[in-house]
N, CA, C, O and the ligand as a Tripos MOL2 file, in Angstrom:
@<TRIPOS>MOLECULE
protein
  265   263    67     0     0
PROTEIN
NO_CHARGES

@<TRIPOS>ATOM
      1 N           5.3530    4.2780   18.5180 N.3       1 MET1
      2 CA          5.6640    2.9280   18.0860 C.3       1 MET1
      3 C           6.2610    2.7870   16.7270 C.2       1 MET1
      4 O           7.1180    1.9380   16.4850 O.2       1 MET1
      5 N           5.7700    3.6790   15.7850 N.am      2 PHE2
      6 CA          6.3700    3.6220   14.4130 C.3       2 PHE2
      7 C           7.8420    3.9470   14.4670 C.2       2 PHE2
      8 O           8.6390    3.2900   13.7960 O.2       2 PHE2
      9 N           8.2400    4.9730   15.2690 N.am      3 ILE3
     10 CA          9.6320    5.3170   15.3320 C.3       3 ILE3
     11 C          10.4020    4.2070   16.0350 C.2       3 ILE3
     12 O          11.5310    3.9030   15.6500 O.2       3 ILE3
     13 N           9.8150    3.6030   17.0490 N.am      4 GLU4
     14 CA         10.4680    2.5030   17.7990 C.3       4 GLU4
     15 C          10.7760    1.3280   16.8340 C.2       4 GLU4
     16 O          11.8900    0.8080   16.7710 O.2       4 GLU4
     17 N           9.7520    0.9620   16.1140 N.am      5 GLU5
     18 CA          9.9350   -0.1890   15.1660 C.3       5 GLU5
     19 C          10.8800    0.1430   13.9960 C.2       5 GLU5
     20 O          11.6230   -0.7210   13.5310 O.2       5 GLU5
     21 N          10.8470    1.3890   13.5310 N.am      6 SER6
     22 CA         11.8440    1.8450   12.5670 C.3       6 SER6
     23 C          13.2360    1.7090   13.0630 C.2       6 SER6
     24 O          14.1060    1.2010   12.3550 O.2       6 SER6
     25 N          13.4770    2.1600   14.2910 N.am      7 ALA7
     26 CA         14.7730    2.0800   14.9390 C.3       7 ALA7
     27 C          15.2190    0.6200   15.1560 C.2       7 ALA7
     28 O          16.3970    0.3020   14.9930 O.2       7 ALA7
     29 N          14.3010   -0.2400   15.5140 N.am      8 GLU8
     30 CA         14.6540   -1.6650   15.6580 C.3       8 GLU8
     31 C          15.0470   -2.3020   14.3600 C.2       8 GLU8
     32 O          15.9630   -3.1230   14.3110 O.2       8 GLU8
     33 N          14.3390   -1.9180   13.2760 N.am      9 ALA9
     34 CA         14.7160   -2.4630   11.9170 C.3       9 ALA9
     35 C          16.0790   -1.9770   11.5040 C.2       9 ALA9
     36 O          16.8840   -2.7450   10.9770 O.2       9 ALA9
     37 N          16.3610   -0.6500   11.7480 N.am     10 VAL10
     38 CA         17.7140   -0.1220   11.4050 C.3      10 VAL10
     39 C          18.7760   -0.8300   12.2150 C.2      10 VAL10
     40 O          19.8100   -1.2260   11.6770 O.2      10 VAL10
     41 N          18.5320   -0.9930   13.4950 N.am     11 GLU11
     42 CA         19.4950   -1.6230   14.3870 C.3      11 GLU11
     43 C          19.7340   -3.0770   13.9420 C.2      11 GLU11
     44 O          20.8850   -3.5120   13.9450 O.2      11 GLU11
     45 N          18.7010   -3.8490   13.5610 N.am     12 ALA12
     46 CA         18.8000   -5.1720   13.1550 C.3      12 ALA12
     47 C          19.6930   -5.2580   11.8860 C.2      12 ALA12
     48 O          20.5450   -6.1420   11.7930 O.2      12 ALA12
     49 N          19.4980   -4.3540   10.9270 N.am     13 ILE13
     50 CA         20.2710   -4.3210    9.6860 C.3      13 ILE13
     51 C          21.7430   -3.9680   10.0040 C.2      13 ILE13
     52 O          22.6570   -4.5700    9.4400 O.2      13 ILE13
     53 N          21.9590   -3.0300   10.8740 N.am     14 LEU14
     54 CA         23.3840   -2.6930   11.2480 C.3      14 LEU14
     55 C          24.0510   -3.8810   11.9400 C.2      14 LEU14
     56 O          25.2240   -4.1690   11.7030 O.2      14 LEU14
     57 N          23.2890   -4.5710   12.8040 N.am     15 HIS15
     58 CA         23.8730   -5.7240   13.5440 C.3      15 HIS15
     59 C          24.1830   -6.8510   12.5630 C.2      15 HIS15
     60 O          25.2160   -7.5150   12.6520 O.2      15 HIS15
     61 N          23.2450   -7.0480   11.6130 N.am     16 HIS16
     62 CA         23.4840   -8.1100   10.6120 C.3      16 HIS16
     63 C          24.6570   -7.7560    9.7590 C.2      16 HIS16
     64 O          25.4420   -8.6480    9.4380 O.2      16 HIS16
     65 N          24.8400   -6.5140    9.3650 N.am     17 ASN17
     66 CA         25.9750   -6.1030    8.5570 C.3      17 ASN17
     67 C          27.3080   -6.3390    9.3360 C.2      17 ASN17
     68 O          28.3600   -6.5460    8.7300 O.2      17 ASN17
     69 N          27.2370   -6.3030   10.6110 N.am     18 ARG18
     70 CA         28.4780   -6.5030   11.4500 C.3      18 ARG18
     71 C          28.5910   -7.9780   11.9310 C.2      18 ARG18
     72 O          29.4660   -8.3170   12.7280 O.2      18 ARG18
     73 N          27.7040   -8.8180   11.4340 N.am     19 GLY19
     74 CA         27.7220  -10.2010   11.7660 C.3      19 GLY19
     75 C          27.2830  -10.5580   13.1930 C.2      19 GLY19
     76 O          27.6070  -11.6240   13.7160 O.2      19 GLY19
     77 N          26.5160   -9.6070   13.8160 N.am     20 LYS20
     78 CA         26.1250   -9.8290   15.1990 C.3      20 LYS20
     79 C          24.7430  -10.4510   15.3050 C.2      20 LYS20
     80 O          24.3440  -10.8250   16.4080 O.2      20 LYS20
     81 N          24.0020  -10.5810   14.2340 N.am     21 THR21
     82 CA         22.6650  -11.2460   14.2630 C.3      21 THR21
     83 C          22.4620  -11.9340   12.8780 C.2      21 THR21
     84 O          23.1570  -11.6600   11.8990 O.2      21 THR21
     85 N          21.4930  -12.8140   12.8740 N.am     22 ASP22
     86 CA         21.1800  -13.5510   11.6310 C.3      22 ASP22
     87 C          20.0940  -12.8160   10.8050 C.2      22 ASP22
     88 O          19.4800  -11.8550   11.2690 O.2      22 ASP22
     89 N          19.8960  -13.2800    9.6330 N.am     23 VAL23
     90 CA         18.9430  -12.5770    8.7160 C.3      23 VAL23
     91 C          17.5130  -12.7250    9.2160 C.2      23 VAL23
     92 O          16.6580  -11.8870    8.9290 O.2      23 VAL23
     93 N          17.2490  -13.8210    9.9830 N.am     24 ASN24
     94 CA         15.9110  -13.9940   10.4980 C.3      24 ASN24
     95 C          15.4750  -12.8650   11.4170 C.2      24 ASN24
     96 O          14.2950  -12.5170   11.4570 O.2      24 ASN24
     97 N          16.4680  -12.2600   12.1950 N.am     25 HIS25
     98 CA         16.1880  -11.1660   13.0330 C.3      25 HIS25
     99 C          15.7720   -9.9100   12.2080 C.2      25 HIS25
    100 O          14.8270   -9.1850   12.5210 O.2      25 HIS25
    101 N          16.5640   -9.7300   11.1380 N.am     26 VAL26
    102 CA         16.2640   -8.5800   10.2350 C.3      26 VAL26
    103 C          14.8310   -8.7310    9.6630 C.2      26 VAL26
    104 O          14.0480   -7.7810    9.6470 O.2      26 VAL26
    105 N          14.5270   -9.9400    9.2030 N.am     27 ILE27
    106 CA         13.1960  -10.1810    8.5490 C.3      27 ILE27
    107 C          12.0990   -9.9310    9.6120 C.2      27 ILE27
    108 O          11.0670   -9.3270    9.3210 O.2      27 ILE27
    109 N          12.3450  -10.4030   10.8330 N.am     28 GLU28
    110 CA         11.3060  -10.1620   11.9010 C.3      28 GLU28
    111 C          11.0780   -8.7000   12.1530 C.2      28 GLU28
    112 O           9.9440   -8.2520   12.3270 O.2      28 GLU28
    113 N          12.1800   -7.9460   12.1720 N.am     29 GLU29
    114 CA         12.0530   -6.4930   12.4020 C.3      29 GLU29
    115 C          11.4200   -5.7940   11.2370 C.2      29 GLU29
    116 O          10.6670   -4.8400   11.4340 O.2      29 GLU29
    117 N          11.6930   -6.2270   10.0320 N.am     30 LEU30
    118 CA         11.0800   -5.6640    8.8030 C.3      30 LEU30
    119 C           9.5720   -5.9590    8.8450 C.2      30 LEU30
    120 O           8.7640   -5.1030    8.4860 O.2      30 LEU30
    121 N           9.1970   -7.1630    9.2800 N.am     31 ALA31
    122 CA          7.7610   -7.5170    9.4030 C.3      31 ALA31
    123 C           7.0700   -6.6020   10.4190 C.2      31 ALA31
    124 O           5.9550   -6.1380   10.1800 O.2      31 ALA31
    125 N           7.7440   -6.3390   11.5740 N.am     32 ASP32
    126 CA          7.1450   -5.4240   12.5390 C.3      32 ASP32
    127 C           6.9880   -4.0260   11.9340 C.2      32 ASP32
    128 O           5.9620   -3.3720   12.1190 O.2      32 ASP32
    129 N           7.9870   -3.5920   11.2310 N.am     33 LEU33
    130 CA          7.9340   -2.2800   10.6110 C.3      33 LEU33
    131 C           6.8030   -2.1950    9.5090 C.2      33 LEU33
    132 O           6.0970   -1.1940    9.3940 O.2      33 LEU33
    133 N           6.6850   -3.2590    8.7480 N.am     34 GLN34
    134 CA          5.6050   -3.3010    7.7260 C.3      34 GLN34
    135 C           4.2320   -3.1730    8.3830 C.2      34 GLN34
    136 O           3.3480   -2.4940    7.8610 O.2      34 GLN34
    137 N           4.0600   -3.8280    9.5270 N.am     35 ILE35
    138 CA          2.7560   -3.7030   10.2010 C.3      35 ILE35
    139 C           2.5570   -2.2840   10.7110 C.2      35 ILE35
    140 O           1.4300   -1.7870   10.7090 O.2      35 ILE35
    141 N           3.6490   -1.6050   11.1590 N.am     36 MET36
    142 CA          3.4670   -0.2680   11.6090 C.3      36 MET36
    143 C           3.1590    0.6470   10.4570 C.2      36 MET36
    144 O           2.3490    1.5610   10.6100 O.2      36 MET36
    145 N           3.7970    0.4330    9.2510 N.am     37 ILE37
    146 CA          3.5030    1.2380    8.1070 C.3      37 ILE37
    147 C           2.0240    1.1040    7.7500 C.2      37 ILE37
    148 O           1.3990    2.1080    7.4090 O.2      37 ILE37
    149 N           1.4490   -0.0740    7.8140 N.am     38 HIS38
    150 CA          0.0570   -0.2410    7.5510 C.3      38 HIS38
    151 C          -0.8240    0.5500    8.5570 C.2      38 HIS38
    152 O          -1.8210    1.1730    8.1920 O.2      38 HIS38
    153 N          -0.3980    0.4890    9.8450 N.am     39 GLN39
    154 CA         -1.1320    1.1910   10.8270 C.3      39 GLN39
    155 C          -1.0360    2.6460   10.6430 C.2      39 GLN39
    156 O          -2.0170    3.3420   10.9080 O.2      39 GLN39
    157 N           0.1110    3.1960   10.1920 N.am     40 MET40
    158 CA          0.2630    4.6630    9.8950 C.3      40 MET40
    159 C          -0.5880    5.0240    8.7730 C.2      40 MET40
    160 O          -1.1880    6.0980    8.7850 O.2      40 MET40
    161 N          -0.6910    4.1610    7.7480 N.am     41 ARG41
    162 CA         -1.5550    4.4800    6.6000 C.3      41 ARG41
    163 C          -2.9910    4.5670    7.0500 C.2      41 ARG41
    164 O          -3.7080    5.4510    6.5820 O.2      41 ARG41
    165 N          -3.4590    3.6950    7.9390 N.am     42 ASP42
    166 CA         -4.8040    3.7790    8.5150 C.3      42 ASP42
    167 C          -4.9650    5.0170    9.3160 C.2      42 ASP42
    168 O          -6.0090    5.6680    9.2550 O.2      42 ASP42
    169 N          -3.9410    5.3720   10.0810 N.am     43 PHE43
    170 CA         -4.0150    6.6030   10.9440 C.3      43 PHE43
    171 C          -4.2070    7.8250   10.0790 C.2      43 PHE43
    172 O          -5.0480    8.6720   10.3830 O.2      43 PHE43
    173 N          -3.4400    7.9350    9.0000 N.am     44 TYR44
    174 CA         -3.5770    9.1260    8.1680 C.3      44 TYR44
    175 C          -4.7850    9.1120    7.2150 C.2      44 TYR44
    176 O          -5.1290   10.1120    6.5850 O.2      44 TYR44
    177 N          -5.4210    7.9040    7.1430 N.am     45 ASP45
    178 CA         -6.7440    7.7580    6.5740 C.3      45 ASP45
    179 C          -6.8770    8.2700    5.1310 C.2      45 ASP45
    180 O          -7.9000    8.8580    4.7780 O.2      45 ASP45
    181 N          -5.8770    8.0550    4.3200 N.am     46 ASP46
    182 CA         -6.0430    8.4470    2.8860 C.3      46 ASP46
    183 C          -5.3020    7.3850    2.0430 C.2      46 ASP46
    184 O          -4.3170    7.6650    1.3600 O.2      46 ASP46
    185 N          -5.8050    6.2210    2.1270 N.am     47 ASP47
    186 CA         -5.0680    5.0470    1.4670 C.3      47 ASP47
    187 C          -5.0380    5.2210   -0.0200 C.2      47 ASP47
    188 O          -4.0500    4.8550   -0.6580 O.2      47 ASP47
    189 N          -6.1080    5.7790   -0.6150 N.am     48 GLN48
    190 CA         -6.1320    5.9750   -2.0610 C.3      48 GLN48
    191 C          -4.9940    6.9020   -2.5180 C.2      48 GLN48
    192 O          -4.3050    6.6330   -3.5020 O.2      48 GLN48
    193 N          -4.8260    7.9830   -1.7840 N.am     49 ARG49
    194 CA         -3.7270    8.9130   -2.0940 C.3      49 ARG49
    195 C          -2.3810    8.2790   -1.9640 C.2      49 ARG49
    196 O          -1.4800    8.4980   -2.7740 O.2      49 ARG49
    197 N          -2.2510    7.4260   -0.8470 N.am     50 PHE50
    198 CA         -0.9700    6.6740   -0.6420 C.3      50 PHE50
    199 C          -0.6890    5.7890   -1.9120 C.2      50 PHE50
    200 O           0.4030    5.8080   -2.4810 O.2      50 PHE50
    201 N          -1.7150    5.0380   -2.3050 N.am     51 ILE51
    202 CA         -1.5330    4.1500   -3.4360 C.3      51 ILE51
    203 C          -1.1490    4.9210   -4.7360 C.2      51 ILE51
    204 O          -0.3390    4.4540   -5.5360 O.2      51 ILE51
    205 N          -1.7350    6.0650   -4.9010 N.am     52 GLU52
    206 CA         -1.4100    6.8650   -6.0770 C.3      52 GLU52
    207 C           0.0790    7.3000   -6.0740 C.2      52 GLU52
    208 O           0.7990    7.1420   -7.0590 O.2      52 GLU52
    209 N           0.5000    7.8550   -4.9170 N.am     53 ILE53
    210 CA          1.8530    8.2860   -4.8230 C.3      53 ILE53
    211 C           2.8730    7.1180   -4.8540 C.2      53 ILE53
    212 O           3.9540    7.2090   -5.4350 O.2      53 ILE53
    213 N           2.4560    6.0190   -4.1920 N.am     54 TYR54
    214 CA          3.3690    4.8340   -4.1770 C.3      54 TYR54
    215 C           3.5280    4.2960   -5.5810 C.2      54 TYR54
    216 O           4.6300    3.8830   -5.9420 O.2      54 TYR54
    217 N           2.4290    4.2800   -6.4330 N.am     55 THR55
    218 CA          2.4530    3.8040   -7.7280 C.3      55 THR55
    219 C           3.3730    4.6840   -8.6320 C.2      55 THR55
    220 O           4.1850    4.1810   -9.4090 O.2      55 THR55
    221 N           3.1980    6.0120   -8.4850 N.am     56 GLN56
    222 CA          4.0010    6.9990   -9.2300 C.3      56 GLN56
    223 C           5.4630    6.7100   -8.9620 C.2      56 GLN56
    224 O           6.2600    6.6340   -9.8970 O.2      56 GLN56
    225 N           5.8390    6.5420   -7.6600 N.am     57 LYS57
    226 CA          7.2410    6.3370   -7.2690 C.3      57 LYS57
    227 C           7.7570    5.0720   -7.8030 C.2      57 LYS57
    228 O           8.9070    5.0410   -8.2420 O.2      57 LYS57
    229 N           6.9800    3.9740   -7.8080 N.am     58 LEU58
    230 CA          7.4180    2.7550   -8.3760 C.3      58 LEU58
    231 C           7.6540    2.8360   -9.8300 C.2      58 LEU58
    232 O           8.6440    2.3090  -10.3370 O.2      58 LEU58
    233 N           6.7560    3.4930  -10.5250 N.am     59 GLN59
    234 CA          6.9170    3.6960  -12.0000 C.3      59 GLN59
    235 C           8.1500    4.5090  -12.3190 C.2      59 GLN59
    236 O           8.8910    4.1860  -13.2470 O.2      59 GLN59
    237 N           8.3750    5.5700  -11.5500 N.am     60 ARG60
    238 CA          9.5850    6.3730  -11.7280 C.3      60 ARG60
    239 C          10.7910    5.5560  -11.4800 C.2      60 ARG60
    240 O          11.7580    5.6870  -12.2300 O.2      60 ARG60
    241 N          10.8190    4.6740  -10.4310 N.am     61 LEU61
    242 CA         12.0110    3.8280  -10.1920 C.3      61 LEU61
    243 C          12.1550    2.8640  -11.2980 C.2      61 LEU61
    244 O          13.2800    2.6660  -11.7580 O.2      61 LEU61
    245 N          11.1000    2.2270  -11.7840 N.am     62 GLU62
    246 CA         11.2030    1.2910  -12.9090 C.3      62 GLU62
    247 C          11.8070    1.9950  -14.1370 C.2      62 GLU62
    248 O          12.6480    1.4310  -14.8360 O.2      62 GLU62
    249 N          11.3600    3.2410  -14.3840 N.am     63 GLY63
    250 CA         11.9340    3.9990  -15.5040 C.3      63 GLY63
    251 C          13.3650    4.2410  -15.4030 C.2      63 GLY63
    252 O          14.0680    4.2050  -16.4120 O.2      63 GLY63
    253 N          13.8740    4.5030  -14.1680 N.am     64 MET64
    254 CA         15.2500    4.7140  -13.9220 C.3      64 MET64
    255 C          16.0960    3.4570  -14.0630 C.2      64 MET64
    256 O          17.2740    3.5220  -14.4130 O.2      64 MET64
    257 N          15.4600    2.2750  -13.7790 N.am     65 LEU65
    258 CA         16.2510    1.0130  -13.8880 C.3      65 LEU65
    259 C          16.2580    0.4840  -15.2710 C.2      65 LEU65
    260 O          17.0550   -0.4080  -15.5600 O.2      65 LEU65
    261 N          15.3830    0.9930  -16.2060 N.am     66 GLU66
    262 CA         15.4190    0.4720  -17.5970 C.3      66 GLU66
    263 C          16.6060    1.0470  -18.3480 C.2      66 GLU66
    264 O          16.8060    0.7330  -19.5210 O.2      66 GLU66
    265 MG         10.3240   -4.8350   16.4200 Mg       67 MG67
@<TRIPOS>BOND
     1     1     2 1
     2     2     3 1
     3     3     4 2
     4     3     5 am
     5     5     6 1
     6     6     7 1
     7     7     8 2
     8     7     9 am
     9     9    10 1
    10    10    11 1
    11    11    12 2
    12    11    13 am
    13    13    14 1
    14    14    15 1
    15    15    16 2
    16    15    17 am
    17    17    18 1
    18    18    19 1
    19    19    20 2
    20    19    21 am
    21    21    22 1
    22    22    23 1
    23    23    24 2
    24    23    25 am
    25    25    26 1
    26    26    27 1
    27    27    28 2
    28    27    29 am
    29    29    30 1
    30    30    31 1
    31    31    32 2
    32    31    33 am
    33    33    34 1
    34    34    35 1
    35    35    36 2
    36    35    37 am
    37    37    38 1
    38    38    39 1
    39    39    40 2
    40    39    41 am
    41    41    42 1
    42    42    43 1
    43    43    44 2
    44    43    45 am
    45    45    46 1
    46    46    47 1
    47    47    48 2
    48    47    49 am
    49    49    50 1
    50    50    51 1
    51    51    52 2
    52    51    53 am
    53    53    54 1
    54    54    55 1
    55    55    56 2
    56    55    57 am
    57    57    58 1
    58    58    59 1
    59    59    60 2
    60    59    61 am
    61    61    62 1
    62    62    63 1
    63    63    64 2
    64    63    65 am
    65    65    66 1
    66    66    67 1
    67    67    68 2
    68    67    69 am
    69    69    70 1
    70    70    71 1
    71    71    72 2
    72    71    73 am
    73    73    74 1
    74    74    75 1
    75    75    76 2
    76    75    77 am
    77    77    78 1
    78    78    79 1
    79    79    80 2
    80    79    81 am
    81    81    82 1
    82    82    83 1
    83    83    84 2
    84    83    85 am
    85    85    86 1
    86    86    87 1
    87    87    88 2
    88    87    89 am
    89    89    90 1
    90    90    91 1
    91    91    92 2
    92    91    93 am
    93    93    94 1
    94    94    95 1
    95    95    96 2
    96    95    97 am
    97    97    98 1
    98    98    99 1
    99    99   100 2
   100    99   101 am
   101   101   102 1
   102   102   103 1
   103   103   104 2
   104   103   105 am
   105   105   106 1
   106   106   107 1
   107   107   108 2
   108   107   109 am
   109   109   110 1
   110   110   111 1
   111   111   112 2
   112   111   113 am
   113   113   114 1
   114   114   115 1
   115   115   116 2
   116   115   117 am
   117   117   118 1
   118   118   119 1
   119   119   120 2
   120   119   121 am
   121   121   122 1
   122   122   123 1
   123   123   124 2
   124   123   125 am
   125   125   126 1
   126   126   127 1
   127   127   128 2
   128   127   129 am
   129   129   130 1
   130   130   131 1
   131   131   132 2
   132   131   133 am
   133   133   134 1
   134   134   135 1
   135   135   136 2
   136   135   137 am
   137   137   138 1
   138   138   139 1
   139   139   140 2
   140   139   141 am
   141   141   142 1
   142   142   143 1
   143   143   144 2
   144   143   145 am
   145   145   146 1
   146   146   147 1
   147   147   148 2
   148   147   149 am
   149   149   150 1
   150   150   151 1
   151   151   152 2
   152   151   153 am
   153   153   154 1
   154   154   155 1
   155   155   156 2
   156   155   157 am
   157   157   158 1
   158   158   159 1
   159   159   160 2
   160   159   161 am
   161   161   162 1
   162   162   163 1
   163   163   164 2
   164   163   165 am
   165   165   166 1
   166   166   167 1
   167   167   168 2
   168   167   169 am
   169   169   170 1
   170   170   171 1
   171   171   172 2
   172   171   173 am
   173   173   174 1
   174   174   175 1
   175   175   176 2
   176   175   177 am
   177   177   178 1
   178   178   179 1
   179   179   180 2
   180   179   181 am
   181   181   182 1
   182   182   183 1
   183   183   184 2
   184   183   185 am
   185   185   186 1
   186   186   187 1
   187   187   188 2
   188   187   189 am
   189   189   190 1
   190   190   191 1
   191   191   192 2
   192   191   193 am
   193   193   194 1
   194   194   195 1
   195   195   196 2
   196   195   197 am
   197   197   198 1
   198   198   199 1
   199   199   200 2
   200   199   201 am
   201   201   202 1
   202   202   203 1
   203   203   204 2
   204   203   205 am
   205   205   206 1
   206   206   207 1
   207   207   208 2
   208   207   209 am
   209   209   210 1
   210   210   211 1
   211   211   212 2
   212   211   213 am
   213   213   214 1
   214   214   215 1
   215   215   216 2
   216   215   217 am
   217   217   218 1
   218   218   219 1
   219   219   220 2
   220   219   221 am
   221   221   222 1
   222   222   223 1
   223   223   224 2
   224   223   225 am
   225   225   226 1
   226   226   227 1
   227   227   228 2
   228   227   229 am
   229   229   230 1
   230   230   231 1
   231   231   232 2
   232   231   233 am
   233   233   234 1
   234   234   235 1
   235   235   236 2
   236   235   237 am
   237   237   238 1
   238   238   239 1
   239   239   240 2
   240   239   241 am
   241   241   242 1
   242   242   243 1
   243   243   244 2
   244   243   245 am
   245   245   246 1
   246   246   247 1
   247   247   248 2
   248   247   249 am
   249   249   250 1
   250   250   251 1
   251   251   252 2
   252   251   253 am
   253   253   254 1
   254   254   255 1
   255   255   256 2
   256   255   257 am
   257   257   258 1
   258   258   259 1
   259   259   260 2
   260   259   261 am
   261   261   262 1
   262   262   263 1
   263   263   264 2
@<TRIPOS>SUBSTRUCTURE
     1 MET1         2 RESIDUE 1 A MET
     2 PHE2         6 RESIDUE 1 A PHE
     3 ILE3        10 RESIDUE 1 A ILE
     4 GLU4        14 RESIDUE 1 A GLU
     5 GLU5        18 RESIDUE 1 A GLU
     6 SER6        22 RESIDUE 1 A SER
     7 ALA7        26 RESIDUE 1 A ALA
     8 GLU8        30 RESIDUE 1 A GLU
     9 ALA9        34 RESIDUE 1 A ALA
    10 VAL10       38 RESIDUE 1 A VAL
    11 GLU11       42 RESIDUE 1 A GLU
    12 ALA12       46 RESIDUE 1 A ALA
    13 ILE13       50 RESIDUE 1 A ILE
    14 LEU14       54 RESIDUE 1 A LEU
    15 HIS15       58 RESIDUE 1 A HIS
    16 HIS16       62 RESIDUE 1 A HIS
    17 ASN17       66 RESIDUE 1 A ASN
    18 ARG18       70 RESIDUE 1 A ARG
    19 GLY19       74 RESIDUE 1 A GLY
    20 LYS20       78 RESIDUE 1 A LYS
    21 THR21       82 RESIDUE 1 A THR
    22 ASP22       86 RESIDUE 1 A ASP
    23 VAL23       90 RESIDUE 1 A VAL
    24 ASN24       94 RESIDUE 1 A ASN
    25 HIS25       98 RESIDUE 1 A HIS
    26 VAL26      102 RESIDUE 1 A VAL
    27 ILE27      106 RESIDUE 1 A ILE
    28 GLU28      110 RESIDUE 1 A GLU
    29 GLU29      114 RESIDUE 1 A GLU
    30 LEU30      118 RESIDUE 1 A LEU
    31 ALA31      122 RESIDUE 1 A ALA
    32 ASP32      126 RESIDUE 1 A ASP
    33 LEU33      130 RESIDUE 1 A LEU
    34 GLN34      134 RESIDUE 1 A GLN
    35 ILE35      138 RESIDUE 1 A ILE
    36 MET36      142 RESIDUE 1 A MET
    37 ILE37      146 RESIDUE 1 A ILE
    38 HIS38      150 RESIDUE 1 A HIS
    39 GLN39      154 RESIDUE 1 A GLN
    40 MET40      158 RESIDUE 1 A MET
    41 ARG41      162 RESIDUE 1 A ARG
    42 ASP42      166 RESIDUE 1 A ASP
    43 PHE43      170 RESIDUE 1 A PHE
    44 TYR44      174 RESIDUE 1 A TYR
    45 ASP45      178 RESIDUE 1 A ASP
    46 ASP46      182 RESIDUE 1 A ASP
    47 ASP47      186 RESIDUE 1 A ASP
    48 GLN48      190 RESIDUE 1 A GLN
    49 ARG49      194 RESIDUE 1 A ARG
    50 PHE50      198 RESIDUE 1 A PHE
    51 ILE51      202 RESIDUE 1 A ILE
    52 GLU52      206 RESIDUE 1 A GLU
    53 ILE53      210 RESIDUE 1 A ILE
    54 TYR54      214 RESIDUE 1 A TYR
    55 THR55      218 RESIDUE 1 A THR
    56 GLN56      222 RESIDUE 1 A GLN
    57 LYS57      226 RESIDUE 1 A LYS
    58 LEU58      230 RESIDUE 1 A LEU
    59 GLN59      234 RESIDUE 1 A GLN
    60 ARG60      238 RESIDUE 1 A ARG
    61 LEU61      242 RESIDUE 1 A LEU
    62 GLU62      246 RESIDUE 1 A GLU
    63 GLY63      250 RESIDUE 1 A GLY
    64 MET64      254 RESIDUE 1 A MET
    65 LEU65      258 RESIDUE 1 A LEU
    66 GLU66      262 RESIDUE 1 A GLU
    67 MG67       265 GROUP 0 **** ****
């Protein structure tokens, strides 16, 4: 399901870039993908570790943008 929702989000973005669908479709698929990401986090059962790595990556990105 995660791979399927990822593919649907990519497809929606590609179709939007080609003018074949509207932004609402992209947002709908991104919402589906976000739900799947949460489910995958639950599946791998280490949310604290996820938050640590996610925070480190955000901080590194912010440092690059400054
Ligand atoms: Mg979907």
